[in-house]
N, CA, C and O atoms as a GROMACS GRO file, in nm:
protein
  368
    1MET      N    1   0.084  -0.117   0.000
    1MET     CA    2   0.000   0.000   0.000
    1MET      C    3   0.089   0.124   0.000
    1MET      O    4   0.185   0.134   0.077
    2PHE      N    5   0.057   0.216  -0.086
    2PHE     CA    6   0.132   0.341  -0.100
    2PHE      C    7   0.097   0.434   0.016
    2PHE      O    8  -0.020   0.457   0.043
    3LEU      N    9   0.199   0.487   0.085
    3LEU     CA   10   0.175   0.575   0.200
    3LEU      C   11   0.202   0.722   0.172
    3LEU      O   12   0.120   0.807   0.204
    4ALA      N   13   0.317   0.752   0.112
    4ALA     CA   14   0.356   0.893   0.100
    4ALA      C   15   0.446   0.914  -0.021
    4ALA      O   16   0.520   0.826  -0.063
    5ALA      N   17   0.437   1.034  -0.076
    5ALA     CA   18   0.527   1.078  -0.184
    5ALA      C   19   0.551   1.226  -0.166
    5ALA      O   20   0.514   1.306  -0.251
    6ASP      N   21   0.614   1.261  -0.057
    6ASP     CA   22   0.629   1.404  -0.028
    6ASP      C   23   0.772   1.448  -0.006
    6ASP      O   24   0.795   1.558   0.044
    7ALA      N   25   0.868   1.367  -0.042
    7ALA     CA   26   1.010   1.403  -0.033
    7ALA      C   27   1.048   1.449   0.107
    7ALA      O   28   1.110   1.554   0.124
    8GLU      N   29   1.011   1.369   0.207
    8GLU     CA   30   1.046   1.400   0.346
    8GLU      C   31   1.194   1.375   0.371
    8GLU      O   32   1.249   1.275   0.324
    9PRO      N   33   1.259   1.464   0.445
    9PRO     CA   34   1.399   1.440   0.479
    9PRO      C   35   1.413   1.317   0.569
    9PRO      O   36   1.330   1.294   0.657
   10VAL      N   37   1.517   1.239   0.546
   10VAL     CA   38   1.551   1.123   0.629
   10VAL      C   39   1.700   1.124   0.656
   10VAL      O   40   1.778   1.182   0.580
   11SER      N   41   1.740   1.060   0.764
   11SER     CA   42   1.882   1.039   0.792
   11SER      C   43   1.914   0.897   0.748
   11SER      O   44   1.843   0.803   0.783
   12VAL      N   45   2.022   0.881   0.672
   12VAL     CA   46   2.059   0.751   0.617
   12VAL      C   47   2.203   0.721   0.654
   12VAL      O   48   2.291   0.806   0.640
   13TRP      N   49   2.228   0.598   0.701
   13TRP     CA   50   2.364   0.551   0.729
   13TRP      C   51   2.400   0.449   0.622
   13TRP      O   52   2.320   0.360   0.591
   14LEU      N   53   2.518   0.462   0.567
   14LEU     CA   54   2.566   0.371   0.463
   14LEU      C   55   2.668   0.275   0.521
   14LEU      O   56   2.740   0.309   0.614
   15ASP      N   57   2.672   0.153   0.466
   15ASP     CA   58   2.773   0.057   0.510
   15ASP      C   59   2.903   0.080   0.434
   15ASP      O   60   2.914   0.176   0.357
   16ALA      N   61   3.001  -0.006   0.454
   16ALA     CA   62   3.133   0.011   0.391
   16ALA      C   63   3.126   0.005   0.239
   16ALA      O   64   3.212   0.061   0.171
   17ALA      N   65   3.025  -0.061   0.185
   17ALA     CA   66   3.008  -0.072   0.040
   17ALA      C   67   2.929   0.046  -0.018
   17ALA      O   68   2.909   0.053  -0.139
   18GLY      N   69   2.884   0.138   0.068
   18GLY     CA   70   2.808   0.253   0.020
   18GLY      C   71   2.658   0.226   0.006
   18GLY      O   72   2.587   0.304  -0.058
   19LEU      N   73   2.609   0.117   0.065
   19LEU     CA   74   2.467   0.083   0.059
   19LEU      C   75   2.397   0.126   0.188
   19LEU      O   76   2.457   0.120   0.295
   20PRO      N   77   2.272   0.168   0.179
   20PRO     CA   78   2.199   0.206   0.300
   20PRO      C   79   2.186   0.086   0.396
   20PRO      O   80   2.151  -0.024   0.354
   21SER      N   81   2.214   0.110   0.523
   21SER     CA   82   2.200   0.003   0.622
   21SER      C   83   2.102   0.040   0.734
   21SER      O   84   2.042  -0.048   0.795
   22ARG      N   85   2.087   0.169   0.761
   22ARG     CA   86   1.993   0.218   0.863
   22ARG      C   87   1.938   0.352   0.818
   22ARG      O   88   1.999   0.422   0.736
   23LEU      N   89   1.821   0.388   0.873
   23LEU     CA   90   1.766   0.520   0.843
   23LEU      C   91   1.670   0.562   0.954
   23LEU      O   92   1.621   0.478   1.030
   24VAL      N   93   1.646   0.691   0.963
   24VAL     CA   94   1.547   0.747   1.055
   24VAL      C   95   1.446   0.822   0.970
   24VAL      O   96   1.480   0.912   0.894
   25TYR      N   97   1.318   0.782   0.985
   25TYR     CA   98   1.207   0.840   0.911
   25TYR      C   99   1.099   0.878   1.011
   25TYR      O  100   1.050   0.792   1.085
   26ARG      N  101   1.060   1.004   1.015
   26ARG     CA  102   0.958   1.053   1.108
   26ARG      C  103   0.992   1.014   1.252
   26ARG      O  104   0.906   0.970   1.328
   27SER      N  105   1.119   1.032   1.287
   27SER     CA  106   1.171   1.007   1.423
   27SER      C  107   1.170   0.859   1.464
   27SER      O  108   1.183   0.829   1.583
   28ILE      N  109   1.154   0.769   1.370
   28ILE     CA  110   1.157   0.625   1.398
   28ILE      C  111   1.276   0.564   1.327
   28ILE      O  112   1.299   0.589   1.208
   29ARG      N  113   1.353   0.483   1.400
   29ARG     CA  114   1.471   0.418   1.343
   29ARG      C  115   1.432   0.289   1.272
   29ARG      O  116   1.352   0.210   1.322
   30TYR      N  117   1.488   0.269   1.153
   30TYR     CA  118   1.465   0.149   1.073
   30TYR      C  119   1.599   0.088   1.037
   30TYR      O  120   1.695   0.159   1.004
   31ARG      N  121   1.606  -0.045   1.042
   31ARG     CA  122   1.723  -0.118   0.996
   31ARG      C  123   1.688  -0.180   0.862
   31ARG      O  124   1.584  -0.243   0.848
   32VAL      N  125   1.775  -0.163   0.762
   32VAL     CA  126   1.751  -0.220   0.629
   32VAL      C  127   1.767  -0.371   0.639
   32VAL      O  128   1.869  -0.420   0.687
   33ILE      N  129   1.664  -0.445   0.593
   33ILE     CA  130   1.665  -0.590   0.609
   33ILE      C  131   1.673  -0.665   0.476
   33ILE      O  132   1.661  -0.788   0.475
   34ASP      N  133   1.692  -0.596   0.367
   34ASP     CA  134   1.704  -0.661   0.236
   34ASP      C  135   1.825  -0.604   0.163
   34ASP      O  136   1.895  -0.518   0.215
   35THR      N  137   1.848  -0.654   0.044
   35THR     CA  138   1.954  -0.599  -0.040
   35THR      C  139   1.897  -0.477  -0.111
   35THR      O  140   1.800  -0.489  -0.186
   36PRO      N  141   1.956  -0.358  -0.091
   36PRO     CA  142   1.905  -0.237  -0.157
   36PRO      C  143   1.905  -0.252  -0.310
   36PRO      O  144   1.996  -0.309  -0.368
   37THR      N  145   1.800  -0.198  -0.371
   37THR     CA  146   1.787  -0.199  -0.516
   37THR      C  147   1.809  -0.057  -0.566
   37THR      O  148   1.746   0.038  -0.519
   38LYS      N  149   1.900  -0.042  -0.662
   38LYS     CA  150   1.930   0.090  -0.716
   38LYS      C  151   1.810   0.144  -0.795
   38LYS      O  152   1.752   0.073  -0.877
   39LEU      N  153   1.773   0.269  -0.768
   39LEU     CA  154   1.664   0.333  -0.842
   39LEU      C  155   1.718   0.393  -0.972
   39LEU      O  156   1.833   0.435  -0.978
   40GLY      N  157   1.634   0.397  -1.073
   40GLY     CA  158   1.673   0.456  -1.201
   40GLY      C  159   1.691   0.606  -1.191
   40GLY      O  160   1.636   0.670  -1.102
   41VAL      N  161   1.767   0.661  -1.283
   41VAL     CA  162   1.790   0.805  -1.285
   41VAL      C  163   1.711   0.875  -1.395
   41VAL      O  164   1.716   0.998  -1.406
   42ASP      N  165   1.639   0.798  -1.476
   42ASP     CA  166   1.555   0.857  -1.581
   42ASP      C  167   1.415   0.879  -1.525
   42ASP      O  168   1.352   0.784  -1.478
   43PRO      N  169   1.365   1.003  -1.528
   43PRO     CA  170   1.232   1.030  -1.473
   43PRO      C  171   1.122   0.963  -1.554
   43PRO      O  172   1.137   0.942  -1.675
   44GLU      N  173   1.012   0.930  -1.487
   44GLU     CA  174   0.894   0.876  -1.554
   44GLU      C  175   0.802   0.994  -1.583
   44GLU      O  176   0.748   1.056  -1.491
   45TRP      N  177   0.784   1.025  -1.709
   45TRP     CA  178   0.702   1.139  -1.748
   45TRP      C  179   0.557   1.096  -1.765
   45TRP      O  180   0.532   0.986  -1.812
   46PRO      N  181   0.462   1.182  -1.728
   46PRO     CA  182   0.320   1.150  -1.750
   46PRO      C  183   0.294   1.130  -1.899
   46PRO      O  184   0.362   1.188  -1.983
   47SER      N  185   0.195   1.049  -1.932
   47SER     CA  186   0.167   1.016  -2.072
   47SER      C  187   0.128   1.137  -2.154
   47SER      O  188   0.141   1.133  -2.277
   48GLY      N  189   0.080   1.244  -2.093
   48GLY     CA  190   0.039   1.363  -2.167
   48GLY      C  191   0.154   1.448  -2.217
   48GLY      O  192   0.133   1.541  -2.296
   49ILE      N  193   0.276   1.419  -2.173
   49ILE     CA  194   0.392   1.497  -2.219
   49ILE      C  195   0.449   1.428  -2.343
   49ILE      O  196   0.506   1.319  -2.334
   50SER      N  197   0.433   1.493  -2.458
   50SER     CA  198   0.474   1.429  -2.584
   50SER      C  199   0.622   1.446  -2.614
   50SER      O  200   0.679   1.365  -2.686
   51HIS      N  201   0.686   1.552  -2.560
   51HIS     CA  202   0.827   1.576  -2.588
   51HIS      C  203   0.900   1.612  -2.458
   51HIS      O  204   0.935   1.727  -2.435
   52PRO      N  205   0.923   1.510  -2.373
   52PRO     CA  206   0.992   1.540  -2.247
   52PRO      C  207   1.136   1.581  -2.273
   52PRO      O  208   1.197   1.537  -2.371
   53PRO      N  209   1.193   1.664  -2.187
   53PRO     CA  210   1.332   1.704  -2.204
   53PRO      C  211   1.423   1.580  -2.196
   53PRO      O  212   1.402   1.493  -2.112
   54ALA      N  213   1.521   1.575  -2.282
   54ALA     CA  214   1.609   1.458  -2.289
   54ALA      C  215   1.723   1.464  -2.188
   54ALA      O  216   1.781   1.361  -2.156
   55ASP      N  217   1.754   1.582  -2.137
   55ASP     CA  218   1.873   1.595  -2.053
   55ASP      C  219   1.842   1.598  -1.903
   55ASP      O  220   1.927   1.640  -1.825
   56VAL      N  221   1.723   1.553  -1.862
   56VAL     CA  222   1.686   1.553  -1.720
   56VAL      C  223   1.717   1.417  -1.660
   56VAL      O  224   1.674   1.314  -1.712
   57THR      N  225   1.790   1.417  -1.550
   57THR     CA  226   1.816   1.294  -1.477
   57THR      C  227   1.787   1.316  -1.328
   57THR      O  228   1.791   1.429  -1.279
   58LEU      N  229   1.759   1.208  -1.260
   58LEU     CA  230   1.731   1.213  -1.117
   58LEU      C  231   1.858   1.183  -1.039
   58LEU      O  232   1.953   1.126  -1.092
   59ALA      N  233   1.858   1.222  -0.913
   59ALA     CA  234   1.971   1.193  -0.824
   59ALA      C  235   1.979   1.043  -0.798
   59ALA      O  236   1.880   0.972  -0.815
   60PRO      N  237   2.097   0.994  -0.756
   60PRO     CA  238   2.109   0.851  -0.722
   60PRO      C  239   2.011   0.815  -0.610
   60PRO      O  240   1.978   0.899  -0.526
   61GLY      N  241   1.968   0.691  -0.610
   61GLY     CA  242   1.876   0.650  -0.504
   61GLY      C  243   1.870   0.499  -0.487
   61GLY      O  244   1.926   0.423  -0.567
   62TRP      N  245   1.801   0.458  -0.381
   62TRP     CA  246   1.788   0.317  -0.344
   62TRP      C  247   1.647   0.287  -0.298
   62TRP      O  248   1.582   0.371  -0.235
   63ARG      N  249   1.598   0.167  -0.329
   63ARG     CA  250   1.475   0.115  -0.269
   63ARG      C  251   1.518   0.013  -0.164
   63ARG      O  252   1.593  -0.080  -0.194
   64VAL      N  253   1.469   0.032  -0.042
   64VAL     CA  254   1.506  -0.056   0.069
   64VAL      C  255   1.381  -0.091   0.150
   64VAL      O  256   1.283  -0.016   0.152
   65THR      N  257   1.387  -0.205   0.218
   65THR     CA  258   1.285  -0.242   0.315
   65THR      C  259   1.344  -0.222   0.453
   65THR      O  260   1.452  -0.274   0.484
   66GLY      N  261   1.273  -0.146   0.536
   66GLY     CA  262   1.321  -0.118   0.670
   66GLY      C  263   1.229  -0.175   0.776
   66GLY      O  264   1.107  -0.173   0.763
   67ARG      N  265   1.291  -0.227   0.884
   67ARG     CA  266   1.216  -0.280   0.997
   67ARG      C  267   1.244  -0.194   1.119
   67ARG      O  268   1.360  -0.173   1.156
   68ALA      N  269   1.137  -0.144   1.183
   68ALA     CA  270   1.150  -0.066   1.305
   68ALA      C  271   1.163  -0.161   1.424
   68ALA      O  272   1.137  -0.281   1.412
   69GLU      N  273   1.202  -0.106   1.539
   69GLU     CA  274   1.211  -0.188   1.661
   69GLU      C  275   1.075  -0.246   1.699
   69GLU      O  276   1.070  -0.349   1.766
   70SER      N  277   0.966  -0.182   1.658
   70SER     CA  278   0.831  -0.232   1.684
   70SER      C  279   0.790  -0.342   1.586
   70SER      O  280   0.676  -0.390   1.591
   71ASP      N  281   0.882  -0.382   1.496
   71ASP     CA  282   0.859  -0.482   1.390
   71ASP      C  283   0.775  -0.430   1.274
   71ASP      O  284   0.739  -0.508   1.186
   72ASP      N  285   0.743  -0.301   1.271
   72ASP     CA  286   0.675  -0.243   1.155
   72ASP      C  287   0.770  -0.246   1.036
   72ASP      O  288   0.889  -0.217   1.051
   73LEU      N  289   0.717  -0.280   0.919
   73LEU     CA  290   0.796  -0.284   0.796
   73LEU      C  291   0.746  -0.176   0.700
   73LEU      O  292   0.626  -0.162   0.679
   74LEU      N  293   0.839  -0.101   0.642
   74LEU     CA  294   0.807  -0.006   0.536
   74LEU      C  295   0.910  -0.021   0.425
   74LEU      O  296   1.024  -0.058   0.449
   75VAL      N  297   0.867   0.009   0.302
   75VAL     CA  298   0.957   0.012   0.187
   75VAL      C  299   0.978   0.158   0.151
   75VAL      O  300   0.882   0.234   0.137
   76PHE      N  301   1.104   0.197   0.136
   76PHE     CA  302   1.141   0.336   0.112
   76PHE      C  303   1.210   0.350  -0.022
   76PHE      O  304   1.296   0.269  -0.057
   77ASP      N  305   1.173   0.452  -0.099
   77ASP     CA  306   1.252   0.496  -0.213
   77ASP      C  307   1.331   0.616  -0.164
   77ASP      O  308   1.274   0.722  -0.139
   78LEU      N  309   1.462   0.600  -0.150
   78LEU     CA  310   1.550   0.704  -0.096
   78LEU      C  311   1.628   0.768  -0.209
   78LEU      O  312   1.678   0.700  -0.298
   79ARG      N  313   1.639   0.900  -0.205
   79ARG     CA  314   1.720   0.974  -0.304
   79ARG      C  315   1.812   1.070  -0.231
   79ARG      O  316   1.775   1.130  -0.130
   80LEU      N  317   1.933   1.082  -0.284
   80LEU     CA  318   2.030   1.177  -0.231
   80LEU      C  319   2.016   1.307  -0.308
   80LEU      O  320   2.034   1.310  -0.430
   81THR      N  321   1.985   1.415  -0.237
   81THR     CA  322   1.970   1.547  -0.299
   81THR      C  323   2.086   1.635  -0.253
   81THR      O  324   2.162   1.595  -0.164
   82PRO      N  325   2.101   1.753  -0.310
   82PRO     CA  326   2.208   1.842  -0.265
   82PRO      C  327   2.199   1.880  -0.117
   82PRO      O  328   2.299   1.916  -0.055
   83THR      N  329   2.078   1.872  -0.059
   83THR     CA  330   2.061   1.908   0.082
   83THR      C  331   2.054   1.786   0.174
   83THR      O  332   2.038   1.802   0.295
   84GLY      N  333   2.067   1.666   0.122
   84GLY     CA  334   2.063   1.544   0.203
   84GLY      C  335   1.967   1.441   0.146
   84GLY      O  336   1.913   1.459   0.037
   85TRP      N  337   1.947   1.334   0.222
   85TRP     CA  338   1.860   1.225   0.178
   85TRP      C  339   1.714   1.260   0.198
   85TRP      O  340   1.678   1.330   0.294
   86ILE      N  341   1.629   1.212   0.107
   86ILE     CA  342   1.484   1.225   0.120
   86ILE      C  343   1.418   1.089   0.098
   86ILE      O  344   1.472   1.003   0.029
   87ALA      N  345   1.301   1.071   0.159
   87ALA     CA  346   1.216   0.956   0.129
   87ALA      C  347   1.122   1.003   0.019
   87ALA      O  348   1.023   1.072   0.044
   88GLU      N  349   1.155   0.962  -0.103
   88GLU     CA  350   1.077   1.006  -0.220
   88GLU      C  351   0.938   0.942  -0.221
   88GLU      O  352   0.839   1.007  -0.253
   89ARG      N  353   0.933   0.814  -0.185
   89ARG     CA  354   0.808   0.739  -0.174
   89ARG      C  355   0.822   0.642  -0.057
   89ARG      O  356   0.931   0.594  -0.026
   90VAL      N  357   0.708   0.614   0.007
   90VAL     CA  358   0.706   0.517   0.118
   90VAL      C  359   0.587   0.426   0.097
   90VAL      O  360   0.476   0.472   0.068
   91PHE      N  361   0.610   0.295   0.111
   91PHE     CA  362   0.506   0.193   0.092
   91PHE      C  363   0.494   0.110   0.219
   91PHE      O  364   0.591   0.089   0.292
   92GLU      N  365   0.372   0.063   0.245
   92GLU     CA  366   0.349  -0.021   0.361
   92GLU      C  367   0.347  -0.166   0.319
   92GLU      O  368   0.329  -0.254   0.403
   0.00000   0.00000   0.00000
């Protein structure tokens, strides 16, 4: 179930390989429990745009599943922006 798409700031910790291992979202700590999946850098344009700009790319990002200490699970699409990490989308 889709929860949010509001680019909320998150704190992300990376492991030695540069992959997300922990994060804090809405003041709740989550531990990454799966292998992070790299997100694409090509934006998905709405079907009504017939000539999207060719030179637009998105920041690097990862899709991860996080488990809170309460055992709640959420899936996060994380992107690194010039001002820090954001949760681009969150799924339940």
